[in-house]
C-alpha positions, 0 to 999 in steps of 0.5 A: 121495561119488561124481561123477555120470556127467557129472562122471566124463567131465569128470574123465576128459577133464581127466586125459587132457589132463594126461597128454598134456601130461606125456607129450608134453612129455617126448617133446618134451624127449627129441627136442630132446635127442636130435636137437639137443643134441649139436650145440648150443654157446654161444648155441645151447646156451643157446637150446636149454636155455632152450627145454627149461626152458620146455617142462618148466615150462609143459607137463610139470610144471605142467599135466602132472605136477601136473595128473595128480596132482590129477585122479588124486587126484580119481579116487581120492577121488570115483569107485569106483576108489579108491586100493587097490581095484585093483592097477593103480591103486596101481601107477600111483600109485607109479610116478607119484609116483616119476617126479615125485620123480625128476624134481624131485630128479634131472632138474630140477637137471641141467636147471637146471645145463645152462641155467646152464652154457650161459648164461655160457659161450661155445663155447670155454669150453664146449669147455674144460669139456666134462666137466661139461656133457656128462656132465650132458647125457648123464645128463639125456638117458638118464634122460629116455629112461627117464622117457619109457618109464615114462610110456608104460608108465603109459598102457598100464597105464591102458588095459590094466588088468590083473586089473581088477575092475569098479568 
């Protein structure tokens, strides 16, 4: 079963909107981490980490990653693109799933740990335990940067479509 031309346009618009949420949210998280994260302590750190958590859940995960997954699934099932017909589509699936899994099992726990550590600790306590907080913070920032680069690569792959056959 294939979608009509109008249905494909609607699906494309939804896929682009969800991709904007995923990439834009990830870039926003990177900007917050990079430009404000090293300077936040105590209540400021908690406020920053809480804001990052809200952006992550309300923009990156739910409409972004999950929305891209669902619209991508619809693309593969209900249009001539399929899952395996084009190498770049398969590459997008593999990379997208890898980003979602690594975000769930690597970045997510670090984000929650940063939020928890900053919630219960004052500036003095955070300074005393800089090791755990700042190591976790820098792991989160560095891996978040890699995720942003890979998300941008997914966009380039979507536009460029290397070795593409017409659907």
